[in-house]
C-alpha positions in Angstrom: 14.8 39.8 28.6 16.0 39.3 32.1 13.4 36.5 32.6 14.6 34.8 29.4 18.2 34.9 30.6 17.2 33.8 34.1 15.8 30.5 32.8 18.3 30.0 30.0 20.0 27.2 32.0 16.9 25.1 31.7 16.5 25.4 28.0 18.7 22.4 27.0 16.9 20.2 29.5 13.5 21.2 28.2 14.6 20.6 24.6 16.2 17.2 25.4 13.1 16.2 27.4 10.9 16.8 24.4 13.4 14.9 22.2 13.3 12.0 24.7 9.5 12.0 24.5 9.6 11.8 20.7 12.1 9.0 20.9 9.8 7.0 23.2 7.0 7.4 20.6 9.4 6.1 17.9 10.4 3.1 20.0 6.7 2.3 20.6 6.0 2.2 16.9 9.1 0.2 16.1 8.8 -2.4 18.8 5.0 -2.8 19.3 3.6 -2.0 15.8 6.3 -2.9 13.3 7.6 -5.5 15.7 4.3 -7.4 15.2 5.2 -7.9 11.5 8.9 -8.5 12.3 7.9 -11.5 14.6 5.2 -12.7 12.3 5.7 -16.3 11.0 4.6 -16.3 7.4 1.7 -18.7 6.6 1.1 -20.5 3.3 -2.5 -21.0 2.2 -1.9 -23.0 -1.0 -1.8 -26.5 0.7 -5.5 -27.2 0.6 -7.4 -30.1 -0.9 -10.1 -27.9 -2.5 -10.2 -24.4 -3.8 -13.3 -22.3 -4.5 -13.7 -20.9 -8.0 -12.6 -17.3 -8.3 -12.9 -14.3 -10.5 -9.8 -12.1 -11.1 -10.6 -8.5 -12.0 -8.3 -6.2 -13.9 -9.2 -2.7 -15.0 -7.4 -1.4 -18.1 -7.3 2.1 -19.6 -4.8 2.4 -22.5 -2.8 -0.6 -21.2 -2.0 -2.5 -24.4 1.7 -2.8 -23.7 1.3 -3.9 -20.1 -1.4 -6.4 -21.1 0.8 -7.9 -23.8 3.6 -8.2 -21.3 1.9 -9.3 -18.1 -1.6 -10.8 -18.8 -0.2 -14.2 -19.7 1.1 -14.7 -16.2 -2.4 -14.2 -14.8 -4.1 -16.4 -17.4 -1.7 -19.3 -16.8 -2.0 -19.5 -13.1 -2.0 -23.0 -11.6 -5.6 -22.9 -10.2 -8.5 -25.4 -10.7 -11.2 -23.1 -11.8 -11.0 -19.3 -12.4 -11.9 -16.6 -14.8 -10.1 -13.4 -15.6 -12.2 -10.3 -16.2 -10.5 -7.4 -17.9 -12.5 -4.2 -18.0 -11.5 -2.2 -21.0 -12.4 1.3 -19.8 -12.8 3.3 -23.0 -9.2 2.8 -24.1 -8.0 4.8 -27.1 -5.1 2.5 -27.9 -5.2 -1.1 -29.2 -6.2 -2.6 -25.8 -9.5 -3.9 -27.4 -7.6 -5.8 -30.1 -5.0 -7.1 -27.7 -7.7 -8.5 -25.5 -9.6 -10.1 -28.4 -6.4 -11.9 -29.5 -5.8 -13.2 -25.9 -9.4 -14.4 -25.8 -8.9 -16.7 -28.8 -6.2 -18.6 -26.8 -7.7 -18.4 -23.3 -11.4 -19.2 -22.9 -11.3 -18.2 -19.2 -10.8 -14.6 -20.3 -13.9 -12.4 -20.1 -13.8 -8.9 -21.6 -16.1 -6.1 -20.4 -16.0 -3.0 -22.7 -17.0 0.4 -21.3 -17.7 3.1 -23.8 -17.0 6.8 -23.1 -20.1 8.9 -22.7 -19.9 12.5 -23.6 -22.0 13.5 -20.5 -20.6 10.9 -18.1 -17.1 11.0 -16.7 -16.2 8.1 -14.6 -13.1 6.7 -13.0 -11.6 3.4 -12.0 -14.2 2.7 -9.3 -16.9 2.5 -12.0 -14.7 0.1 -14.0 -14.1 -2.1 -10.9 -17.8 -2.1 -10.2 -18.6 -3.3 -13.7 -16.0 -6.0 -13.4 -17.5 -7.2 -10.1 -21.0 -7.2 -11.6 -19.8 -9.4 -14.4 -18.0 -11.8 -12.1 -19.4 -15.4 -12.1 -18.0 -16.3 -8.7 -18.2 -15.1 -5.1 -14.5 -15.0 -4.5 -12.9 -11.9 -6.1 -9.2 -11.3 -6.6 -8.1 -7.8 -7.8 -4.9 -6.7 -9.5 -3.8 -4.2 -12.1 -2.7 -4.4 -15.8 0.9 -3.5 -15.0 1.3 -6.3 -12.4 2.9 -9.7 -12.6 2.7 -12.4 -9.9 6.0 -13.7 -8.7 4.7 -17.3 -8.7 2.4 -19.5 -10.7 0.8 -20.3 -7.3 -0.3 -16.7 -6.6 -4.0 -17.4 -6.9 -3.7 -20.4 -4.7 -2.2 -18.3 -1.9 -4.6 -15.3 -2.2 -7.7 -17.4 -2.9 -6.7 -19.9 -0.3 -6.5 -17.1 2.3 -9.9 -15.9 1.3 -11.3 -19.5 2.0 -10.3 -19.3 5.7 -13.2 -19.3 8.2 -14.9 -15.9 8.6 -12.6 -14.2 6.1 -14.0 -11.6 3.8 -10.9 -9.5 2.9 -7.4 -10.6 2.1 -4.6 -8.0 2.2 -1.7 -8.9 -0.1 1.6 -7.3 -0.8 2.8 -5.7 -4.1 6.3 -4.2 -4.3 7.7 -2.4 -7.3 10.3 -3.8 -9.7 13.9 -3.0 -8.7 15.5 -0.7 -11.3 18.4 1.7 -11.5 18.4 5.2 -10.0 17.7 6.9 -6.7 14.0 7.6 -7.5 13.4 3.8 -7.7 15.0 3.3 -4.3 12.8 6.0 -2.8 9.7 4.6 -4.4 10.5 1.0 -3.2 11.3 2.3 0.2 8.1 4.3 0.5 6.1 1.3 -0.8 7.8 -0.9 1.7 7.2 1.5 4.6 3.5 1.8 3.6 3.2 -2.0 3.4 4.9 -2.4 6.8 2.3 -0.1 8.4 -0.9 -1.6 6.9 0.3 -5.2 7.3 1.4 -4.6 10.9 -1.9 -3.0 11.9 -3.8 -5.7 10.1 -1.9 -8.3 12.2 -2.9 -6.2 15.3 -6.6 -6.7 14.2 -6.9 -3.0 13.2 -6.5 -3.1 9.4 -7.0 0.3 7.7 -6.0 -0.2 4.0 -4.8 -2.5 1.2 -3.5 -1.9 -2.3 -5.5 -2.8 -5.4 -2.5 -4.4 -7.1 -2.9 -7.4 -4.8 -6.0 -8.0 -2.7 -9.2 -10.1 -2.5 -12.6 -9.9 -1.0 -16.0 -11.5 -1.4 -18.6 -10.3 -3.9 -21.4 -10.4 -1.2 -19.4 -8.1 1.0 -19.1 -5.6 -1.8 -22.8 -5.4 -2.5 -23.9 -5.7 1.1 -22.1 -2.5 1.9 -23.0 -0.7 -1.4 -19.6 -1.0 -3.0 -17.9 2.4 -3.4 -21.1 4.5 -3.0 -19.9 6.5 0.0 -16.7 7.6 -1.8 -17.5 7.3 -5.4 -16.8 11.1 -5.8 -13.1 10.5 -4.9 -11.1 9.2 -7.9 -8.8 7.0 -5.8 -9.7 4.7 -2.9 -11.0 1.7 -4.8 -8.7 -0.3 -2.6 -7.8 1.5 0.7 -11.1 3.3 1.3 -13.0 0.1 0.6 -10.9 -1.8 3.1 -11.1 1.0 5.6 -14.8 1.0 5.4 -15.4 -2.8 5.5 -12.7 -4.4 7.6 -13.4 -5.7 11.1 -11.3 -7.3 13.7 -12.1 -10.8 12.5 -12.8 -10.7 8.7 -9.4 -9.8 7.4 -6.4 -12.0 6.7 -2.8 -11.0 5.7 -1.2 -13.0 2.9 2.6 -12.3 2.3 4.0 -15.7 1.4 6.6 -15.3 -1.3 4.3 -17.0 -3.8 1.6 -14.4 -3.1 3.8 -11.4 -4.0 2.7 -9.4 -7.1 5.3 -7.0 -8.7 4.4 -3.8 -10.4 5.9 -1.2 -12.7 7.1 1.9 -10.7 6.9 5.5 -11.8 9.8 6.7 -13.9 9.8 10.4 -13.2 9.7 12.6 -10.1 6.6 14.4 -11.6 4.6 11.2 -12.1 5.6 9.9 -8.6 4.5 13.2 -7.0 1.1 13.1 -8.8 0.7 9.5 -7.6 1.4 10.4 -3.9 -0.9 13.5 -4.3 -3.7 11.2 -5.3 -3.2 8.9 -2.4 -3.1 11.8 0.0 -6.5 12.9 -1.2 -8.1 9.5 -0.3 -6.6 9.4 3.2 -8.8 12.2 4.5 -11.8 9.9 4.3 -10.3 7.2 6.5 -12.0 6.5 9.8 -11.1 9.2 12.3 -9.2 6.8 14.6 -7.1 5.8 11.6 -6.4 9.4 10.6 -5.3 10.1 14.2 -3.2 6.9 14.4 -1.4 7.5 11.1 -1.1 11.3 11.7 0.5 10.8 15.1 3.0 8.2 13.7 3.9 10.5 10.8 4.1 13.8 12.8 6.2 12.3 15.7 8.7 10.8 13.2 8.9 14.2 11.4 9.3 16.1 14.7 11.9 13.6 15.9 14.2 14.4 13.0 13.5 18.1 13.4 14.4 17.8 17.1 17.6 16.0 16.3 18.7 18.8 13.9 17.5 21.7 16.1 19.1 20.5 19.3 22.4 19.9 17.6 22.3 23.4 16.1 21.2 25.3 19.3 23.0 23.3 21.9 26.3 22.2 20.2 28.0 21.6 23.5 25.6 18.7 24.1 26.0 17.2 20.6 26.2 13.7 22.0 22.6 13.9 23.3 20.9 14.1 19.8 23.5 11.8 18.4 22.6 9.2 21.1 18.9 9.6 20.4 19.4 9.1 16.7 21.7 6.1 17.2 19.2 4.4 19.6 16.4 4.8 17.1 18.5 3.7 14.1 19.8 0.6 16.0 16.2 -0.5 16.9 15.1 0.2 13.3 17.9 -2.0 11.9 17.0 -4.8 14.4 13.3 -4.7 13.6 13.4 -3.9 9.9 16.0 -6.5 9.0 13.5 -9.3 9.4 10.7 -7.3 7.7 12.7 -6.3 4.7 13.6 -10.0 4.2 9.9 -10.9 4.4 9.0 -8.2 1.9 11.9 -9.0 -0.5 13.7 -5.7 -0.2 16.8 -6.6 1.8 19.0 -4.4 -0.4 17.2 -1.3 1.0 18.5 -1.9 4.6 21.8 -0.2 3.6 19.9 2.9 2.5 17.8 3.2 5.6 19.6 6.1 7.3 19.3 8.3 4.2 15.9 7.2 2.8 14.1 7.3 6.1 14.7 11.0 6.7 14.0 11.9 3.0 10.8 9.8 3.2 9.3 11.7 6.2 10.1 15.1 4.9 8.9 14.3 1.4 5.6 12.6 2.6 4.9 15.5 5.0 5.5 18.1 2.3 3.4 16.2 -0.3 0.6 15.6 2.2 0.5 19.3 3.3 0.1 20.6 -0.3 -2.2 17.8 -1.6 -4.4 16.6 1.3 -7.4 18.7 0.2 -6.7 18.6 -3.6 -9.1 16.7 -5.8 -7.6 14.0 -8.0 -8.4 14.2 -11.7 -6.6 11.2 -13.1 -8.1 7.7 -13.8 -5.2 6.0 -12.0 
């Protein structure tokens, strides 16, 4: 007890030293990781004389309403030569008839029907594989049934990027529709934060994931590396695990021109959103070890920074200005860096919610990952 009292004078300095170290970590990520995306000059890939023919692949399981609402925007893209392959993965609604009706009006639509087998339970990866095997062309563009391109030139941007020299993978961007309610703000913020991370690291020549709502790669790359064979047992990962396994420093291109953006329907309830994040957490354990360490360090130091702010303010109230200054420095740098990024990613409205959503995001993601990192996913999507 005497020893504890003897060194009590040094406790604030030890605590604030640790807080300063965590702040330095935060400034590194903000300035040298996210800063890469903030300074990035957006390129357009649609101004080309020739475009290779492409196959667009969409997997659908009970998606009749989304197909009726969104498929036309895919089929009517301004692109010289393309096919749209919709894989109907044993839907029990009217997906089959909706697709047949579309096919009478759009000859470029190809339908692949997968029947349910009583002894065989498969997921989206099997459906994607069947779609790729049915593709007529080398260039593959992937999206989902609940997605809609922002522009009629979406395919020109994504496919144009895939035509660049040595390119085998294109990482696009897919935000969620803006809707009312706090949950929608959190979902859009989390999606933006995730996109900021994978886009920034891709620009740093260290890509680790993409989202299946808006990405492209070559058919030969898929079969050369045996598709999803190494992680077929994991329900999710048809997008991020495939990229994590197949990307190199030189074969991946980022495509975030406004015409390349694809919007998607967000989850409407907290329960469905929680399940979605749980599924994503399960896939991340199969990332390359260096990417697990990289993302883990980024997440943990951010979480501990907020914990440090709270604890130092509680235990050393006489030095309240120290945690306040640390928080203010981080927030100011965030605003300076994120303002440009949020504009690029079409979520400028969220900048005003940054102080609140940022702390909720880290606590929610850490809690979700803690409980679901080892849990097996059971849903198709």
